[in-house]
C-alpha distance (Angstrom), angle and dihedral (degrees) to the residues before:
residue distance angle dihedral
M1 . . .
K2 3.77 . .
N3 3.80 93.4 .
Y4 3.82 93.0 57.1
P5 3.83 114.5 61.2
K6 3.78 114.5 -143.0
N7 3.83 87.4 5.8
T8 3.81 89.2 -79.7
V9 3.80 120.4 144.6
Y10 3.84 122.0 -165.0
V11 3.80 126.6 -159.8
R12 3.79 133.6 164.5
A13 3.77 117.6 -115.0
G14 3.85 110.9 -91.7
S15 3.82 93.5 21.3
N16 3.83 129.2 113.8
L17 3.80 122.4 -121.1
T18 3.81 131.0 -170.8
F19 3.79 123.6 -177.4
D20 3.79 134.1 163.1
I21 3.78 132.5 -138.7
P22 3.84 120.3 -153.1
L23 3.82 110.3 -111.3
R24 3.83 129.4 -171.0
G25 3.79 133.7 165.3
K26 3.79 143.7 122.7
P27 2.86 119.8 -106.1
M28 3.86 92.1 29.2
P29 3.83 106.8 -90.9
K30 3.77 124.7 -121.2
V31 3.85 112.4 -118.0
T32 3.83 128.8 -149.6
V33 3.83 129.6 -179.9
S34 3.83 118.7 -152.4
K35 3.80 137.9 174.1
N36 3.79 123.7 -164.4
N37 3.86 88.1 -1.8
I38 3.83 90.8 -58.1
V39 3.83 118.7 118.7
I40 3.80 110.7 -126.1
K41 3.79 117.0 -140.9
A42 3.78 121.9 -145.6
S43 3.82 115.9 -92.1
K44 3.80 140.2 160.0
R45 3.78 90.2 -80.4
L46 3.82 98.3 40.7
L47 3.81 117.4 43.5
T48 3.81 127.3 176.2
E49 3.81 126.7 -170.1
V50 3.81 127.4 -176.8
T51 3.81 118.3 -150.5
P52 3.82 128.0 179.3
D53 3.83 91.1 -90.9
S54 3.83 108.0 18.7
L55 3.78 150.2 30.5
I56 3.82 114.4 -126.3
I57 3.84 117.3 -156.2
T58 3.82 122.6 -171.8
F59 3.85 127.5 -169.1
N60 3.82 113.7 -164.9
E61 3.83 121.8 -158.8
S62 3.80 93.5 -7.7
I63 3.80 117.7 -141.0
S64 3.82 131.9 -168.6
S65 3.82 92.5 -100.5
D66 3.83 88.9 62.2
A67 3.80 89.3 68.0
G68 3.78 117.1 102.9
K69 3.78 146.1 79.9
Y70 3.81 115.8 -49.7
E71 3.80 126.0 -162.2
I72 3.86 117.7 -148.8
T73 3.84 113.1 -162.6
A74 3.83 124.4 -170.5
S75 3.83 118.7 -175.2
N76 3.83 140.7 169.4
I77 3.77 135.5 155.1
A78 3.80 89.9 -71.9
G79 3.81 94.5 58.9
T80 3.79 147.8 -79.3
S81 3.82 133.3 -73.4
K82 3.83 128.2 -169.5
I83 3.77 135.6 -164.8
F84 3.81 129.8 -177.9
I85 3.80 124.0 -142.0
I86 3.80 125.3 -169.6
F87 3.79 111.5 -147.0
V88 3.83 114.6 -159.9
V89 3.80 120.8 -168.3
L90 3.80 110.8 -160.7
S91 3.81 111.4 -141.2
K92 3.79 143.2 118.3
P93 3.82 114.8 -50.9
G94 3.76 120.5 -104.9
P95 3.81 123.0 -105.9
P96 3.82 119.7 -72.7
I97 3.78 115.0 -97.8
G98 3.78 113.2 -104.0
P99 2.86 168.0 -130.7
V100 3.80 92.7 95.8
Q101 3.80 111.4 -136.7
I102 3.82 121.8 -144.7
G103 3.81 112.9 -136.9
E104 3.82 130.7 176.4
V105 3.81 115.2 -5.6
G106 3.81 122.1 -155.4
E107 3.78 135.6 178.0
T108 3.81 93.6 -80.7
T109 3.81 104.2 3.4
V110 3.78 139.6 66.3
C111 3.80 129.8 -168.0
L112 3.85 116.1 -137.3
K113 3.81 125.9 -170.1
W114 3.84 130.5 -163.1
D115 3.82 142.4 149.2
P116 3.83 122.1 -100.7
P117 3.84 119.1 -100.1
D118 3.78 120.6 -87.1
Y119 3.82 89.5 -123.3
D120 3.80 118.7 43.0
G121 3.83 95.6 -168.8
G122 3.77 93.7 -107.1
S123 3.84 97.3 -60.0
P124 3.82 135.8 62.0
V125 3.81 116.3 -79.1
T126 3.81 107.2 -111.2
N127 3.80 100.3 -175.5
Y128 3.76 144.9 -16.0
I129 3.81 122.4 -114.5
K130 3.77 123.9 -162.6
G131 3.80 114.6 -123.0
Q132 3.83 98.3 10.1
G133 3.76 127.5 103.5
D134 3.77 121.9 -11.7
F135 3.79 111.3 -19.5
V136 3.78 141.8 178.8
E137 3.78 117.3 -120.3
V138 3.80 117.5 -123.0
G139 3.78 122.5 -155.3
P140 3.83 124.7 -124.8
I141 3.82 115.2 -55.1
K142 3.80 120.8 -146.4
V143 3.81 111.1 -145.9
I144 3.81 111.3 -152.5
D145 3.80 133.7 177.9
Y146 3.80 117.7 -112.0
I147 3.81 135.7 -163.7
I148 3.81 133.9 -144.4
T149 3.80 124.9 -154.3
P150 3.84 110.6 -120.8
E151 3.80 115.7 -93.5
A152 3.81 128.5 -177.8
E153 3.78 138.9 162.3
L154 3.80 139.0 -171.6
S155 3.80 96.1 -139.1
E156 3.82 94.9 160.5
Y157 3.82 90.7 60.8
P158 3.84 106.1 41.6
N159 3.82 94.4 173.2
G160 3.81 92.0 52.6
T161 3.82 94.7 -119.7
I162 3.81 125.9 114.0
N163 3.81 118.0 -165.0
I164 3.81 118.7 -159.6
R165 3.81 129.8 174.3
L166 3.79 120.5 -117.4
G167 3.82 111.6 -88.7
H168 3.82 95.0 16.7
N169 3.80 124.4 119.5
L170 3.80 120.3 -111.6
H171 3.81 124.4 -154.7
I172 3.80 122.4 174.2
E173 3.81 121.0 -174.2
L174 3.80 112.6 -169.8
P175 3.83 116.9 -154.4
Y176 3.78 108.5 -136.0
K177 3.80 144.7 168.3
G178 3.76 128.7 -147.5
K179 3.79 141.3 132.3
P180 2.92 122.4 -125.2
R181 3.80 92.7 31.8
P182 3.82 106.4 -91.5
S183 3.78 124.4 -125.3
A184 3.80 117.1 -123.9
S185 3.80 129.1 -141.2
W186 3.81 122.6 -176.0
L187 3.81 130.9 -149.6
K188 3.80 130.9 -171.2
D189 3.80 115.6 -160.4
S190 3.85 88.2 -15.7
L191 3.84 92.4 -55.6
P192 3.85 121.4 115.3
L193 3.79 112.2 -98.1
K194 3.80 107.8 172.5
E195 3.79 144.5 -39.6
S196 3.79 120.8 -128.9
D197 3.78 143.2 148.7
Q198 3.81 87.6 -127.4
V199 3.79 116.4 93.8
S200 3.80 92.5 -150.0
L201 3.80 139.0 94.1
S202 3.81 126.1 -147.3
I203 3.82 125.6 -175.5
E204 3.79 119.3 179.2
N205 3.79 122.7 -153.5
C206 3.81 94.4 1.4
S207 3.78 115.0 -135.4
R208 3.79 132.9 -168.7
N209 3.81 89.8 -96.1
D210 3.82 90.3 63.6
T211 3.81 90.6 69.2
G212 3.80 111.2 107.4
K213 3.80 149.2 88.0
Y214 3.80 114.7 -57.5
T215 3.81 125.3 -162.3
V216 3.81 128.0 -171.8
N217 3.81 119.2 -163.7
L218 3.82 117.1 -158.2
E219 3.79 116.7 -164.2
N220 3.80 138.2 174.1
A221 3.80 137.0 151.4
S222 3.82 91.1 -74.6
G223 3.81 98.9 53.7
S224 3.78 143.9 -74.0
K225 3.79 141.3 -84.7
S226 3.82 129.4 -160.1
L227 3.78 125.9 -158.5
T228 3.82 123.7 -172.8
F229 3.80 129.7 -168.4
V230 3.81 137.9 161.9
V231 3.81 125.2 -119.7
K232 3.81 116.2 -156.4
V233 3.79 118.1 -168.5
M234 3.80 105.2 -152.2
D235 3.81 107.5 -132.8
T236 3.77 143.0 124.5
P237 3.84 114.3 -67.4
G238 3.78 124.3 -88.4
P239 3.82 121.8 -112.5
P240 3.83 119.1 -69.2
Q241 3.79 115.1 -102.8
A242 3.81 134.0 -121.4
L243 3.81 97.0 7.3
A244 3.81 110.2 -171.8
F245 3.79 140.1 148.9
K246 3.78 115.8 -105.5
E247 3.79 101.0 -173.4
V248 3.80 137.2 8.8
S249 3.79 124.8 -161.5
R250 3.77 138.3 154.1
G251 3.81 107.5 -54.8
S252 3.82 97.5 -6.2
V253 3.79 143.5 71.1
T254 3.82 126.9 -163.9
L255 3.82 113.4 -144.4
V256 3.81 127.9 -166.9
W257 3.83 130.6 -169.5
K258 3.79 144.1 159.1
P259 3.83 126.8 -115.4
P260 3.83 119.2 -90.3
L261 3.78 117.9 -87.4
N262 3.83 87.7 -125.9
D263 3.81 119.4 41.3
G264 3.83 92.7 -169.1
G265 3.80 92.6 -110.7
S266 3.81 96.5 -66.4
R267 3.80 139.8 70.1
I268 3.81 118.0 -76.2
Y269 3.81 109.4 -118.3
H270 3.80 99.2 -165.7
Y271 3.80 146.2 -36.2
I272 3.79 127.8 -104.4
V273 3.83 116.4 -142.1
E274 3.82 116.4 -162.8
R275 3.80 136.0 178.2
R276 3.77 138.6 -166.6
E277 3.75 131.6 -172.9
A278 3.78 113.1 -107.6
S279 3.81 89.8 -119.9
R280 3.84 93.9 51.9
R281 3.81 137.4 61.8
T282 3.80 99.8 -149.9
W283 3.81 117.8 102.9
Q284 3.81 120.8 -145.9
Q285 3.77 134.7 -179.2
C286 3.77 111.1 -96.2
G287 3.79 121.3 -88.8
D288 3.78 134.0 140.7
L289 3.80 113.5 -18.9
L290 3.79 125.1 -138.1
E291 3.77 112.1 -120.3
G292 3.77 113.9 -112.3
V293 3.84 94.7 14.6
P294 3.83 115.2 120.0
Y295 3.83 114.3 -129.4
F296 3.78 135.7 -170.3
F297 3.82 115.3 -142.4
R298 3.80 133.0 -158.1
V299 3.82 134.4 178.7
S300 3.82 129.0 -157.5
A301 3.82 132.5 -178.5
E302 3.81 126.7 -131.7
N303 3.82 130.9 -154.1
Q304 3.81 133.7 166.1
H305 3.82 90.5 -71.4
G306 3.80 95.3 55.4
V307 3.80 143.5 -95.0
G308 3.79 116.0 -28.7
E309 3.78 134.3 -148.0
A310 3.81 115.6 -56.1
F311 3.80 128.1 -126.3
E312 3.81 111.5 -138.8
L313 3.80 128.4 -160.5
P314 3.82 107.7 -118.5
D315 3.82 94.6 -141.8
P316 3.82 130.3 48.7
V317 3.80 120.7 -111.6
T318 3.80 124.6 -144.8
A319 3.79 116.6 -149.4
T320 3.79 101.8 -135.0
A321 3.80 136.2 116.9
E322 3.81 134.0 -91.2
P323 3.81 119.7 -22.7
A324 3.79 119.9 -95.8
S325 3.81 120.6 -101.1
P326 3.81 120.4 -82.6
K327 3.80 114.9 -100.0
K328 3.79 133.6 -125.7
L329 3.79 101.0 8.8
E330 3.81 107.0 -162.0
I331 3.79 138.1 178.5
L332 3.81 107.0 -122.7
D333 3.80 100.6 179.1
T334 3.79 140.9 -7.4
T335 3.79 138.2 -163.2
D336 3.78 133.2 177.7
S337 3.80 90.3 -80.9
S338 3.83 108.5 15.8
V339 3.76 144.4 49.8
S340 3.83 131.8 -159.6
L341 3.80 116.2 -145.4
G342 3.79 133.4 -165.4
W343 3.81 133.7 -171.8
L344 3.78 144.7 161.4
K345 3.80 122.8 -107.3
P346 3.83 118.2 -101.3
E347 3.77 120.2 -88.2
H348 3.80 88.5 -122.0
D349 3.82 126.5 31.8
G350 3.83 96.1 -159.1
G351 3.80 93.9 -107.1
S352 3.80 99.3 -57.3
R353 3.77 139.0 65.5
I354 3.81 114.0 -80.2
Q355 3.78 107.5 -110.9
C356 3.80 100.8 -170.4
Y357 3.79 146.6 -16.4
T358 3.82 121.8 -123.9
I359 3.82 116.9 -143.4
E360 3.80 118.6 -154.2
A361 3.81 132.4 -178.0
R362 3.82 130.4 -158.0
P363 3.80 118.0 -159.0
K364 3.78 112.6 -127.6
G365 3.76 113.5 -93.5
T366 3.84 95.0 25.7
D367 3.81 135.9 88.5
K368 3.83 96.9 -144.4
W369 3.80 119.9 106.6
V370 3.83 117.8 -153.4
V371 3.84 125.6 -161.1
V372 3.80 107.5 -120.3
G373 3.81 101.6 167.9
N374 3.81 151.4 -14.0
T375 3.76 136.5 -141.1
K376 3.80 126.5 -145.5
N377 3.78 130.0 -149.0
L378 3.79 115.2 -135.0
I379 3.80 111.0 -122.6
G380 3.77 120.4 174.0
R381 3.78 144.6 99.2
P382 2.97 118.4 -105.2
T383 3.82 94.7 31.1
P384 3.80 106.7 -91.8
K385 3.79 126.9 -119.5
V386 3.84 111.1 -111.5
T387 3.82 123.9 -138.7
W388 3.83 126.6 176.2
K389 3.83 124.4 -162.2
L390 3.80 134.4 179.0
E391 3.78 103.1 -146.6
E392 3.86 101.4 -51.3
M393 3.84 96.5 -20.7
R394 3.80 117.9 98.6
L395 3.82 112.3 -133.9
K396 3.79 127.2 -139.6
S397 3.80 131.9 179.0
S398 3.82 111.7 -83.1
D399 3.81 140.5 147.7
R400 3.82 90.0 -67.5
V401 3.81 102.2 26.9
T402 3.80 122.8 61.7
I403 3.83 119.5 -173.5
K404 3.79 117.6 -171.2
V405 3.81 126.1 -171.7
T406 3.80 124.0 -173.3
K407 3.79 132.0 171.1
D408 3.80 94.3 -77.3
R409 3.81 106.1 5.8
T410 3.78 143.4 55.6
S411 3.79 131.1 -168.7
I412 3.78 138.1 -179.4
S413 3.83 125.7 -153.6
V414 3.81 126.0 -168.4
R415 3.82 116.2 -162.7
E416 3.79 121.7 -150.9
A417 3.81 90.2 9.0
M418 3.79 117.9 -152.2
R419 3.79 133.7 -164.4
G420 3.83 89.7 -95.1
D421 3.81 90.1 60.3
G422 3.80 90.4 68.4
G423 3.80 122.6 94.4
K424 3.80 137.7 71.1
Y425 3.78 117.8 -23.3
Y426 3.83 114.1 -159.3
L427 3.81 120.1 -151.9
T428 3.84 113.2 -165.4
L429 3.82 122.1 -168.4
E430 3.81 117.1 -168.5
N431 3.81 135.6 177.1
A432 3.81 137.6 143.9
A433 3.82 91.3 -73.5
G434 3.81 95.6 57.6
T435 3.80 147.4 -76.8
R436 3.82 133.4 -77.4
T437 3.79 129.2 -175.6
F438 3.83 127.3 -159.2
V439 3.80 127.0 -166.3
V440 3.82 124.8 -142.4
A441 3.81 115.1 -170.9
V442 3.85 113.9 -151.9
N443 3.81 122.7 -167.4
G444 3.81 109.1 -133.3
R445 3.80 92.3 -150.1
S446 3.80 95.0 61.5
M447 3.80 102.5 33.6
S448 3.78 121.1 175.6
S449 3.77 134.4 156.5
V450 3.78 114.8 -79.2
């Protein structure tokens, strides 16, 4: 069957087709035609004719049921030979195989599922068209609204951190799902930032203050979803915090400080300590200090982006030794069991602010001095609130107790002191920057005003 590749014969439905198959054999072979293992007898629609050299087969008015695989068998006393012929009738495909299943239903759409027809009409089915050809009836479909809980992800930043250079613009578009469309509310460091129906964040000309933890909350009638990420503006570090001098001696000063609140988005490598003489404007890195010369000090932090802003001590420090003695010690008042003292500050503070005065007493007839009290200077901005306590009892001014507070000093006096007035006195200073507590131990056996 050279004219029919792969022994396949095509014919349109309702048409006639005649084709011949070469046939040889001696004696003349007997020929049978079968389909699905059933021998087909000659009829008006299927005719077979055997000639000395061929078998002629004719299909009249072909229909879809004629399609299939036919087996042609020729046999004589010498043996048997078989050939298979595929007969394809080109026509409309059969109906899809039901039942039709209803899948996902949306506001304006519905998903239907079915199996392909048993008979494809002689060629692959390319698509399905409603209302044409044989079809399967589908019952009524109820279209309902549906909702989706908000979902979002920051896939471009898997570690949850976004780095941006100082002065650059930042725009973050968050892919999300949700029905109905969710509303979005933004927080920065747990404080409300903005509310919008846009799930995006834009910051122009990023500054150091834009560094922080950002949270977006998506919410609709189905539920809510929160997503948190960190924005780091890459910059030089901020100024160190709480710079102060810890110790002053001849030719040296010991400074202490805390790290900057903002490290500029990268690790701080080291700190730079500089000094300048109070009478000059030029800053130099610290080295040996000249005794008796007042110096200003400043400290700055450095990271991979450079040196940051410096923190400078507001007052100069002189690298000397201990402070001089107070001047003009006087007795201001006495009682049977207490004494009030007054004095002037030393001419020289030893290079640093005087933090307290220690009061000692020596009983008459002995050489031993005993500490009976301390005073504390008030240092803080804004001016701190002062609270005195004896052990757990808060003290207030009364007939026996006098509490005085000036701009930079506080004192407490106890008249007619008794044994019960001894113990630990707690001085607490508090302002917006923090709280500090000092302890003054008073011996009840040698009471005096403090």
